[in-house]
N, C-alpha and C positions, 0 to 999 in steps of 0.2 A: 409165133404163135402156139404152139404149144407150151412156153414159159407165160405167156399170158392166160392160157386156162389155167395152170396148176397156180399163180398167183390167185386167178380170182376164189378158189377154193380158199383163199386164205382170207378173203374180203371181211369174212364174216365177223372174223375176231377182230376186233375194237383195238387190242393194244399193235398186235401186225396193222393194221392201217396208220396208225399213229407214228407206228416206226418208217412204213415205206412213205409216208407224208414229209417227212424229215427227212429221209434219205433223198428225195425228189426237188426240195429247199436247197437242201446242198449241191445239188448239182447243176443245179440249176443258175448260180454263181459263179460256175465254172465252164461253162460251157459257151458255144455262140452258132452266129447262122444257122442253118437248117437242124442240127442237134437238139439248139436249143427249143425249136420250133416243134422237134419229133417230142421232145421230153415233157412238152405242153399240151400236148398230144393227148402220151398219156397218161398226165395228168389227170384229163376230163375223163377220158375213156375206162379207165377204171374207178370212175366215181368218186376220184377224192374230194371233187370240188365241193361236194356234196357236204363235207365233215365242216369244210368251210363255211357255207352257205349257215349251216346249225349254230353256228355260232355268231351269227347276227341278230338273234332274236336270242342272246343271253341279258339278262340282268344286271351284270357286269360288264363295265366298261371295258377293263382290259379285253376280257375274252370279242367279245365287237370289234375290239382294233386287233386284234388278231385273225381275225377272221377277213377284215377287209384288206388287213396288208399279204395275206394270202393268196387272196381275189386275183389281186393287183400282180404281185409279184409273178405269178403262174400267168398270167395276160388270159382273165376269162375273160370276154368281151361283153359278154351277155349279162356279166354282174352288175355295168352300169345304171345298170336303172335302181335296184337292188342297194347300189351301197349311194347312189347321187344324195337319196335321201336324209342321209346324217351329214350333209356339209354345215347344214344349219341343228346339229344335232346340241343341244344345252352343255355337254359334259365336251370339255375341251380337247383332250387328248384324242375322242373318239372322232370330234369335226377336222381336226388335223389329219387324222390320217387320209378321212373321206376323202380330204382336200388333193392328197397326193394322189389318191387312188383314181380318182376325178378324171384330172388332168391326163395321168400316165394312160388311161384304156381307151381312150379317144383322142381323134385330131382337136377336135373342136373342145375339151374339155375345158380347157380356160376360157371360152367363151362361155358357157354354161355355168364356172367358178363367177365371175367376173357379172352374169346377169342374175345371179338369184343368191349369191351369199349375202347374209344379211347381219355378220358378225365382223369385230376386228382379225384383222388379218395381220399379225404380226411380223418388224422385219425379218427374225429369221426365219420365220414361214415364206414371207416373198422371197428369199433366198433359197429354201428350199424347192419353190414351185418354179423357179428359174431353171434350179438343174436338171428337173424333172423332163422342163421343156426342153432340154440338151439333149437326151437319149431317147427324144421321139425321131425316128429316121423320115431322113423328107420331110422336114416339118417348116411348114409355112406361117409364118406367123401373118395373123389380121393385124387391123389398121385399130390401134391401142388407144387411140384418141375418140374412139367412138364410148370409152368408158370415161372419159374426164370430166362426164356429165352427170356420173350416179353419185346418188344421194348417199351413199355410204363412201364416207371420207377415205377410208383404208382399199377400198379398190380405187377409187380415183391418183392417190399416190402410188398403190400398186402400179397403173396405168401409167405414168411419170416415168413411171423405173424401168416400165419393159418398154415405153418410146425410147428410152436413152440406150438401153441395152439394145435392142433391134435397129437401132439408127434411124427411128423414122421422124423425120424433118419437115414433117407438112401439114403439121400443126399448128404453127404457129402464134396465132391470133388467141387457139383457146391457150395455151401456155403462158403466153404475157398476161391475160386476163386473170390467172391462177394464181399471177403474184400480189395479188388483190387479197388472199383466202384467209380466212382470220384463224386458220391452221398454218403453223408454222414450219412443221413440217413439210407441208405442201409447199408452201414459199422456197422453202431449200430446196427440194426437187426441182422448182417449174425453174429458179434459176442456173440449177446446174442445167438444164435441157436451153437454158436460153445462152449459156456459158460455150456447153460445145457445139450448138448449132448455129453459134456466134450471129443471133438474132439482133441486130445496132438498133433495127428498130424499138426497141424493147427499154432502151435507156431511158426515154422519157421517163415510161413506166415508174422506172426502177427507182429516179430521184423524188418521183411527185408519191408514192408507198413510205420515203426511208423512216420521216419525222413517226411515223406510227406504228414504228417495225419495234422488236426487243434488237437486245445486244447482239444476241446471235445471226439475226437474220442481216443486222445493219451491216455484219461484219461480211456476210456473204454478197451482200449487193456491192460493196464498195470495192469488192474483188473484181463483180463482175462490170462494174462502171470503167474499171483503170484498163481491162482487157478490150472492153465493146467501143468506149468512149473517145471521144478528142479532144483537142484544144477549151472546144466550147463547153466541155463540162468540168473546166478547170478553177472557174468562179466557185463552182459547187461545191468540189473536193477542200477547195481550201478554207471554203467558210467551215463544214464540220472537222477539220482538221483544227480550227482554228477555235472553236466552240465549243467542240466534244469533250467532254469533265473525262470520261474512261482511256485511260491510255490505250488500250489496244484498237478501239473504232479511231484516235487521232491517227495514230500509228499504222493504221490499216489507208487512210485517206491519206494521208502523205506517200504510201508506198503506189497507191492510184496514180498521185499526180505524177512520180519519177517514172511511173511504166506509159504514161501517157509522152510526156514529155521530160526524155532523163536530163540531168546534173539540172530540176528545176529549184530542187532542195539542195543546196550546199551545206555539209559536216559543220556544224555548230558549236558542239558541247568539249569542253577543254583546249580552246583551240585560240592562239593569243595572239589578239586584234594587232598590238604596236607593235609587233613582231617585224623588222624589216627583210627582206631575203634580197642578200649580194649577188654578187654577176659570179655564174657557175664559174669553175675552175675549167683554164681551155680557152675562155675566151677573151677575145680583145677589149681594153678599154682604156681606148687615146684620153680621158680624162683624168685618170688615177694614175696616179705618181706609184714609180718600184723601188722600193727602198733599197739602197745600196748596201749588198750582206757582207760588202768588205770592210763600211767602217757604223754597221749595228752596231748598238749596244756600247759603241765609246765614248766617255763625256767629251763636247763639244770643244771643250774649253781647257786647259790643266797647269796647275804653274808652271815659269821654264820652259815649255814646250808650243810650237807657233802652231795656231789653229788650224786646223786639216783644212777647214772651208776657208780657204785664204781669198781677196779677192784680188784681182786680175792687176791692182798697184801695186798691191804688195808686194806680188809676186813680181813684179819689177824692178822693186827696189831693191829686191832680196840679191837678183840676179847682177844687178849693182854694186852692192858691197863685195861681193866674191870677186869680180873682176878689179875694181879699184884694188883689194888687199892681195891681186896675185900681183899687180901691175908694181908694188910697193916693193914687195919679195923681191922683184925683177931685178929693181933697179939700186936696192941694198943687199947684196948677198950676202955680206957680213955684220948687219945687224943685230940688234938683241933680240931678243926674246918678248920683252916686255910687249913691243911694240906691235907682234903677232896678239896676242893675249889681248892689249887693246882693242885693235880690230874684232878680237872673239868676241871683246864684252859690247863690243856697240853691234855687233851684227846678235845679240840674244836679246837686246833692249828691245824696246815696243819699236814698232816701223813709225817712222820721220816721214817728214817731207824731203823729197828728191835734194829742194837744195840744199837745207839743215846739214844732212850727212857729208856729201860735199864739201861743207866748209868745215865741218868737224875735224875731213880728216887730212885738208890741207894742213888745218894747224898742227895737228899731230906731227907730219911730214917736219915741219918749220921749226 
């Protein structure tokens, strides 16, 4: 209590007030819970919020934006009505700071913003607003489908993103209708909701608007049809793949086809069409002939050497010749070697008929 009295004695000094306010602004970033709430009350009890109010009346846009930021940071809730009128300020920085402050100071601040804003809400600003909503304790999101009929297209776009972010899947008809919107960003956001919420009833509408869409939207449409479609959509996708001149769109159509029916399209680039694939190793093929590794690579016939692939008749003739030669040697143990040479020459000649060989052998013996 005595500290408050001592501080109040110096509050008339403008420099002291500024230094004290800066200290409180820095402290509120590092504290939480009851300590943070007590700090906010002290800021109001010392009357420092009046300095922030005065900044709202400045002709300089940066001073006005600074005053709005201070009141929002210190959670001066009764400043909502003073800040709310700046959400349609012609100065962009002031307007954006007011939007963030309005959403931060009241639970239904986002409702007020979506109902009253007349200006564009950039994508970056939309992300910042979602971050502010995340900081609100026990926040209960409203039904954002209410603002899908807004005349401000940025409000419609932001509502679609909020519907997707908070998983509100109870606006199927309105979302499907928005795929016909003339703004491509709204179309893409609506298609994103259709895919995430798996609205299969939207496939017909997606096909109907395809010819009137730009290339970027067509890509999103084909991806959605690929996830939600069935074999019924294959003729449409095949026609798109065959008629589209832009590679990226035709490729998305083919990808959608393979998503619905895997292996419906096989690889064709650099594939050798005439190549025959033989039997794999380790498989048995009764019709194929296994080469003889012992004779492979040898000539089929050499001079002075019998053909290795002899017929059955030639084998019988050779056995007869050997038998007769042994018999002759046995009958004439002292015979000359010329007869043996003659018998060897006969064996080396080309195979003859069995009768001719016997006749020659009998002539040589006599």
